[in-house]
MARNU-438222 format. One line per field, with one value per residue (C-alpha): x, y, z. Coordinates in steps of 0.2 Angstrom, whole numbers. Each point is the difference from the previous one (the first is absolute). Layout:
<recs>
X = X,...
Y = Y,...
Z = Z,...
</recs>
This chain:
<recs>
X = 416,2,-3,-2,5,-8,2,1,-15,8,-2,-18,-1,-8,-15,1,-5,-13,-9,-1,-10,-10,-5,-21,-9,-16,-16,-16,10,16,17,10,19,13,17,12,6,20,1,10,-5,-7,-2,-16,-19,-10,-3,-15,-4,0,-11,-12,-1,7,9,17,6,-15,2,12,-13,-14,10,0,5,-3,-10,6,-4,9,16,0,15,-1,9,-9,3,-6,9,-7,11,-6,-14,9,-2,17,6,5,7,5,-15,1,-16,1,3,-15,-10,3,-9,-12,3,-7,10,-9,3,-13,3,-12,4,-5,-1,-6,-8,-13,2,1,3,9,2,14,6,16,4,19,7,11,16,10,11,-1,7,-10,4,-1,-2,13,15,1,-16,1,-13,-2,-7,-3,9,-17,-6,-9,5,-11,0,0,7,-2,16,1,-9,11,-5,0,-5,-3,-18,-6,14,13,-3,3,-1,4,14,15,8,16,1,2,-6,-13,-11,-11,-5,-19,-7,-17,-10,-10,-19,9,12,16,12,5,11,-1,13,-6,7,7,11,-3,13,10,6,15,6,1,-9,1,-4,4,-9,1,-16,1,-15,-3,-13,-7,9,12,12,-4,4,3,4,7,-1,8,-13,7,-9,1,-5,-10,-5,-17,-15,-14,-17,0,-12,-15,-10,-22,1,14,-7,-9,-9,-4,-5,7,-4,12,-1,2,12,18,-2,-17,-1,-1,-2,3,8,-2,12,0,16,-3,15,4,12,11,-6,-17,4,-4,9,-7,9,-1,8,12,-14,-6,4,11,-17,-10,14,-1,-19,-4,9,-4,-1,13,-9,-19,2,-10,2,-1,3,17,-3,-14,-7,-4,-13,5,16,-3,-18,6,17,2,9,9,2,7,1,12,3,14,3,17,0,-18,-8,-8,-17,-9,-17,-4,-7,-10,-3,-14,-1,-15,-1,-4,-2,16,5,-8,-1,16,-5,11,-1,7,-1,-4,-4,-2,-4,-18,-6,-19,-5,6,-16,-7,9,18,11,8,10,2,-4,7,-5,6,-6,11,-14,-10,-18,-11,13,9,-15,2,-9,2,-10,2,-5,-19,-1,14,-2,11,-6,11,-2,9,12,9,-1,2,6,-12,2,-8,-8,-10,-19,-7,9,12,0,16,-10,-10,11,19,7,-10,6,-6,0,4,-8,5,-9,2,-14,7,-8,2,4,16,3,12,-1,8,-2,4,1,-7,4,-9,11,-9,-9,-3,-17,-6,1,6,-15,1,-6,-12,-12,9,7,-2,13,0,16,2,5,17,9,17,7,3,-10,-10,-17,-10,4,-10,3,-4,-2,4,-5,15,14,22,3,-21,-4,15,-10,5,-8,-3,-9,-10,2,-12,1,-7,-4,8,16,7,-6,17,8,-14,3,11,1,13,-1,1,-9,-14,4,-7,12,-7,14,-5,-7,-21,-10,-20,-2,6,-5,-14,2,6,0,15,1,8,4,9,6,9,18,-11,-1,-9,-2,-18,-7,-9,-5,-10,0,5,-9,11,-10,10,-3,1,14,-4,17,-11,-4,-15,0,-5,-13,-8,4,17,12,10,22,5,-19,-16,-18,-9,-20,-9,-16,-12,0,-18,-1,-10,6,0,5,8,18,7,6,15,-1,16,3,10,5,-1,-15,-12,6,15,-12,-11,5,-6,0,5,6,15,7,-13,2,-15,-7,-17,-4,0,0,4,-12,11,-9,-1,12,-13,7,-16,0,-7,-3,-4,14,4,9,15,1,15,0,10,-4,16,-5,8,-12,10,-8,5,-2,-7,17,12,9,-10,5,-3,1,-5,-6,2,-15,0,-17,-3,-16,-8,-16,-6,5,7,-3,18,13,10,16,8,20,8,3,-9,-11,-1,-19,-7,7,-12,-15,3,8,-9,15,3,-17,5,18,-10,-13,14,12,-15,-4,19,-1,-19,10,15,-9,-12,16,9,-18,0,17,-3,-16,9,14,-13,-8,17,3,-17,4,15,-8,-14,15,10,-13,2,0,3,17,8,-10,-10,-10,-6,-17,-15,13,0,13,-3,2,17,7,-5,11,14,-3,12,-3,11,5,12,2,14,-1,-3,-6,-19,-5,-15,-7,-14,-9,-14,-12,-5,-16,-15,9,1,5,17,10,13,8,13,9,10,11,12,20,-2,-17,7,-5,-16,-15,-11,-2,-14,-5,-4,-3,16,3,12,15,5,14,11,-8,17,3,-9,-18,3,-14,12,-3,-5,10,15,1,-15,-8,-21,-7,-18,-13,-11,-20,-6,7,-5,-12,-15,-3,-10,17,10,12,-4,16,9,16,14,14,9,10,-2
Y = -397,14,20,6,17,15,18,4,7,15,4,8,11,-12,-4,20,3,-15,9,17,-9,-10,16,0,14,3,-11,-2,13,-9,1,-17,4,-15,-3,-13,-10,1,21,8,13,14,-4,9,-8,15,16,-1,19,3,-14,3,20,4,16,-9,16,-3,-20,-1,12,-11,-15,-9,-17,-20,-8,-19,-14,-1,-10,0,2,21,-5,18,16,18,15,13,12,-6,-10,-14,-17,-9,-17,-2,-18,-13,-8,-19,-6,-19,6,13,-13,-17,-6,7,10,17,7,15,13,9,17,11,18,10,18,13,19,-4,-22,-5,-22,-7,-15,-4,-19,-1,-16,-10,-6,-11,-2,-14,-2,-19,-13,-17,-13,-18,-12,-7,-1,-16,-11,-20,-7,-20,-5,-17,-5,-8,17,4,15,14,-3,15,4,15,8,14,17,13,15,20,10,12,1,2,1,1,-16,-19,3,-16,-14,-7,-18,-4,-7,-19,-12,-10,14,16,11,6,16,-1,13,-4,7,17,4,-5,-13,-18,-10,-20,-9,-10,-16,0,-14,-17,-5,-15,1,-14,13,16,-2,20,15,20,12,21,6,22,12,15,12,13,17,10,-3,-19,-9,-19,-13,-16,-19,-17,-13,-19,-15,-15,-14,-13,-17,-2,1,1,7,17,5,9,12,0,16,14,14,0,14,4,13,5,11,11,-2,-19,-7,-9,-17,2,-14,11,-15,-19,-2,-17,-7,-18,-11,-14,-7,-10,-2,14,4,4,8,19,13,20,15,19,1,12,12,2,22,1,6,-15,-13,14,-2,-19,-17,-17,-18,-10,-16,6,13,11,21,8,16,6,18,13,8,16,6,18,-5,-14,-6,-13,-14,-12,-15,-11,-20,-12,-20,-12,-18,-9,-11,5,11,8,12,15,8,14,8,18,3,19,3,16,8,6,18,-3,18,-3,19,15,13,13,18,16,16,9,18,7,19,1,10,7,19,-2,13,-12,-1,-16,-10,3,-13,-6,-17,-10,-19,-13,-19,-16,-17,-13,-12,0,0,3,-4,14,13,13,12,13,8,12,-3,9,16,9,15,-11,-8,-11,7,-12,10,-14,-19,-5,18,7,21,3,17,7,-1,16,15,-7,11,-4,6,-15,-12,5,-18,-14,-20,-4,-18,-4,-18,-9,-18,-9,-9,-18,-16,5,16,7,18,13,13,15,14,15,16,17,13,18,18,12,15,16,-2,3,19,-3,1,9,-13,13,13,14,3,9,6,7,10,8,20,3,-15,-1,4,-17,-11,-12,3,-14,-13,-4,-14,-8,-15,-4,-19,2,-5,7,14,3,-2,12,12,19,13,18,13,10,19,9,15,2,18,8,-14,-12,-18,-4,10,-7,-19,-12,-16,-16,-4,-20,-4,12,9,16,13,14,18,11,0,3,10,-3,20,5,-17,-15,-11,-1,-8,-12,-9,-13,-8,-19,-4,-15,-3,-6,8,9,2,-1,10,2,14,0,12,2,8,11,3,11,-5,11,3,12,10,14,9,10,18,15,10,9,10,4,6,13,0,-10,5,-11,8,8,2,8,-8,9,-6,-2,-13,-15,-18,-6,18,0,8,-7,-12,-10,-2,-12,-9,-17,0,-20,-10,-12,-6,12,14,-3,14,1,13,-2,14,-5,14,13,10,-9,-14,3,15,-5,-14,-2,-12,-15,3,17,8,13,6,3,3,-13,11,17,11,1,14,-9,-5,9,13,-8,-17,-10,-13,-12,-11,-15,-2,-22,-8,-20,-6,-12,6,14,20,16,15,15,18,10,12,12,4,17,1,18,4,9,-2,14,6,0,-13,2,-7,-8,0,-16,4,-10,9,-8,-7,10,17,0,-4,8,17,16,5,-12,3,18,-2,-14,15,12,-12,-6,20,3,-16,4,18,-6,-13,12,8,-13,-7,19,-1,-18,6,13,-13,-13,12,1,-19,-1,14,-11,-13,4,6,-15,-12,-17,-16,-18,-1,15,-2,-12,11,14,2,-10,-14,-15,-11,-18,-16,-1,14,0,-19,11,16,4,11,11,-9,15,16,11,13,16,-5,-1,-17,-7,-15,-8,-16,-5,-14,-16,3,-3,4,15,16,6,13,12,12,14,3,18,7,12,-6,9,-6,-20,-2,7,-7,11,-6,1,-9,3,-9,-8,8,-6,8,12,-6,16,-2,-6,0,-6,2,-12,-14,-16,-15,-16,-14,8,-10,-11,-11,0,-15,-3,1,-17,8,-16,8,18,7,6,16,5,1,13,5,11,3,16,1,10,-9,-4,-13,-18
Z = -156,-9,-4,-17,-6,3,7,17,11,4,-18,-1,-17,-10,14,5,-18,0,18,-11,-15,12,13,1,0,15,-4,12,11,4,-10,-4,-3,-5,8,-5,15,9,-3,10,13,-7,-18,-5,0,-5,4,11,2,-16,-4,18,-5,16,6,1,12,9,4,17,4,-2,8,-16,2,-5,15,0,14,15,-3,-19,-11,-7,-17,-9,7,-3,0,7,-7,-19,0,-6,2,2,6,16,0,-11,-6,-5,-6,2,21,-2,-11,4,-18,-12,-13,0,19,6,17,5,7,9,1,12,1,12,0,-5,0,-19,0,-16,-5,-12,-9,-4,-10,4,-17,-1,-6,-6,15,5,-12,1,12,1,16,-2,-10,-6,-5,0,-14,-1,-17,-6,-13,-8,1,-15,-12,5,15,14,15,14,2,17,-5,2,11,-1,11,-15,-5,-20,-13,14,4,-7,-17,-7,1,-9,0,-6,-17,1,-12,13,8,-7,13,-3,13,6,7,17,3,10,-17,8,-11,4,-11,-4,-10,-15,-4,-20,0,10,12,3,20,-8,-11,11,17,6,-13,8,-5,5,1,-3,8,-6,2,-13,7,-7,0,5,15,0,15,-5,7,-3,-7,4,-11,7,-12,10,-3,-8,8,-11,9,10,14,-4,8,2,-8,-6,8,19,6,20,13,15,13,5,17,-2,14,-3,-4,-9,-17,-15,-13,-1,-16,-9,-13,-10,-6,-8,5,14,15,0,-16,4,15,0,8,3,1,-6,-20,-3,-6,18,5,16,9,-4,9,17,1,-7,4,-12,10,-11,1,2,-11,12,-1,16,6,8,4,5,-16,-3,-14,0,-6,-11,-5,-11,1,-14,5,-13,8,-12,4,-4,2,8,-12,-11,-11,7,-9,9,-4,4,7,4,16,1,17,2,17,8,9,18,10,9,0,9,-6,2,7,-5,6,-15,7,15,3,18,11,-5,2,9,-15,-12,-14,-3,-12,4,-2,16,-8,-17,4,-11,0,-7,2,-10,-1,-19,-4,16,11,-5,-1,14,8,11,13,17,20,3,9,-9,-10,-14,-16,-12,-17,-17,-11,-9,0,18,5,11,8,20,-2,14,-2,10,12,14,16,10,17,-1,-5,-3,-6,-11,-2,-17,-2,-16,-8,-16,-5,-14,-8,4,9,15,-3,8,6,6,11,1,13,-3,13,-8,10,-1,0,10,-8,11,-3,17,10,18,12,19,12,8,-11,11,15,17,9,18,3,19,-2,4,-6,-5,-17,-10,9,-8,1,-13,-11,-16,-11,-17,-9,-18,-8,-13,6,-4,-6,-4,20,8,6,3,12,-2,5,-11,-2,8,14,17,6,-13,2,-10,6,1,13,13,-4,-10,-5,-3,-16,2,17,-1,18,3,11,6,-7,12,19,-4,11,3,3,-17,-8,4,-17,-17,-13,-11,-17,3,-18,-4,-17,-4,-11,-19,-16,1,17,10,16,13,11,20,9,19,13,11,16,13,18,12,15,17,-7,5,19,0,-1,9,-12,15,10,-6,14,1,-4,15,8,2,-4,12,1,12,13,6,18,0,-14,2,0,-17,-3,-20,2,-17,-10,-2,-21,-7,-16,-4,-16,1,-4,7,19,-3,0,13,11,19,12,19,13,5,12,9,16,5,-8,9,-9,-20,-12,-17,-12,-6,-18,-3,11,8,15,14,17,10,17,4,6,20,8,4,-19,-7,-14,-11,-6,-8,-13,-8,-14,-9,-18,-5,-16,0,-7,7,7,3,-5,8,4,15,1,17,4,11,8,8,12,-1,6,-14,-17,-9,-17,-7,1,17,-1,15,2,5,19,12,15,15,2,10,-3,-16,11,14,-1,-5,-7,-11,-10,-1,-8,-14,-2,-3,-10,-11,-4,-4,-12,-8,-5,-6,-8,-9,-7,-8,-8,-8,-5,-9,-6,-10,-5,-7,-10,-9,-1,-9,-12,-3,-4,-12,-11,2,1,10,-5,9,-5,7,18,5,15,-15,1,-9,-4,5,-1,-7,11,-11,7,16,-1,-2,10,13,17,6,18,7,-8,1,14,-8,-15,-9,-1,-8,5,-11,6,-11,4,-15,-9,10,18,10,-9,-4,8,-4,12,-3,16,-4,14,0,7,16,2,0,21,-3,8,-12,-20,-12,-14,-19,-16,-10,-17,-13,0,-15,-10,7,18,13,17,16,-6,-15,0,4,-12,5,3,8,14,6,-12,4,-8,-4,12,0,-1,7,19,-2,13,-6,-6,12,9,-4,11,13,8,-4,-8,5,-6,-18,7,0
</recs>
């Protein structure tokens, strides 16, 4: 077999020109182009960006691409830089499309943001790249010498994979005097040749004839193939077989198994013996595909199915069968068998997720496209008609966009906190009987949006902190939750701006921004602050951030950290309080009341009084609750004239704290009109009661003391008048001295007030003591002593006036808070107003 002349496949100028002339324009919403086969890689096909009206610069960002089925060869590709469709790999039309005049490549183009789908058809144009070929290089043909003129003898047909004008166009026969060639066409348009006897044969004269048969296609330039024909002249067999009819038609389901009888052929021959025995076979006109699928029984004439049928590949098969007797010079006769295949629903729908946009935001509006789905069923009719549906109870639905293309969209608002992920079952079902279906599961995760504010686990928090806590100690922990996830659920705690007693709240407490643990930055004092509120804010890390607030109530618990303070009587410097008791006092006589305060609260400030030491425990008693000092019995002659008592005041805390005060009681016969002062030395108990000399001595000393005291009082009155003038001139304010007449310090001021525990020797000292509101009245004394009278047993009292701006020296009123801090007394346990201190005060020291 030879090949005719023609250009090489690489020479593509004329096919490319043909492609440019045949380019189609969009019609019905899709583009169609034509491209010759065998183009090299990179050959231009079309400018899709221009034809589709797309922005070429955004093709890459929008992920413009060709969507193809898995495993399919990518013959064409798109250049994202210029939008040009070009040849990606060489296209062999005969390989891509096995049969048919039209060969189309269906492209689905997808572009995102927004999602758009385009369909493009590219027709692959045939070029004359194949020459006709014969099945054999030499054919043997036997012709009886008795054959009549005009007898026809079919020859083997040539095969050309090209189509249209590039397929087999005609045949030529080498010149000879006996035979001519007649070219005929089949129903499908293909050509075959028959020898026509033009001159009688004489076997004795010439037994064989050698002819050259040439097949030419219609390409430009034409290609050709040749085969040799050996004609052998036989002796006469004057009867040929005859079929019942020249053409047969039969229908066969595509799922028929191998060995199925397709048709029973029958031919008859009037001759007898070998000349009448008929053999059946495929003629040379039968295509190779028919020989692969069907088989002809030589003796019986049965046409049997040999290979599997596929309606989707070819729905019609044309068979050419010849019948020839076994006699000499047998002549073959031919018939045509048309096998029409019946479609069977043997292909399940193919479901492909072309594009998936996941995860989806939970605030995506209804109608948001989640995925593009393509379905394909290779069957025909109802067997190839497909419907798609999604499973129940999911907020998604399928919408048909193009034929066999669906978009999966949302139907309602999503909530990630309710359902974080959806498993969507997509079912594609054809209309065949029985119907075939394909299911595909698609997981659609829902992306979180910061749509939930944090929430504290409690509407408010109450925290109880013992006073005197260590700075930096943890006092409580607040906790909040956020149903969002990831960054939207990351919580940060902070303390809102505010003030506590005029100070920023940040100086009292702090909070760990990650854990919510709160810490006290200072040691708390119940006597200064009993409770306060802190606003805690929690904020997530979403955009925009969401927050919530909660109030933390901090209650300071009292601790027994303050010992009782003796309010009255107040002892002198390093001495004791002194009181005169008449000897004639009866049992129950009120000598005086010991008063004390405790800055603590509750049981810690509940005070009890007891007599700790006494010269005679049978003579005096102290009321445990009120501190009243009373006589238990009448005085006897043998009782000492001086009774020394030590009274202890104890609070109810655990452990209990206490304070003591020493009292010196002098038993006298008669109570003097003026206060008397007794020295610290001890007198024998029998001296004061048994010797008249002692009485005379006492009267003398009292008279002298009274005269001296009167002189001191006159001098004091003169000086006090000057102090009042100074007070009127400069005024008196609580900030200068809390001992000013008519000025009552506030409870806050009392909390921070100080008492001078031990004033220096030889200097004037002021001691200010104010009771709380509703308690006993405050006392303010100023002790004025000269340098030479530091050891004097006599003193006088006057109101404490505020110092003048230019006043210095020993008479300056001492500022509160220098030595001893006195905290706020608790008013719950103060003695009643009727129990005023009855003991005389002779000292200014504690």
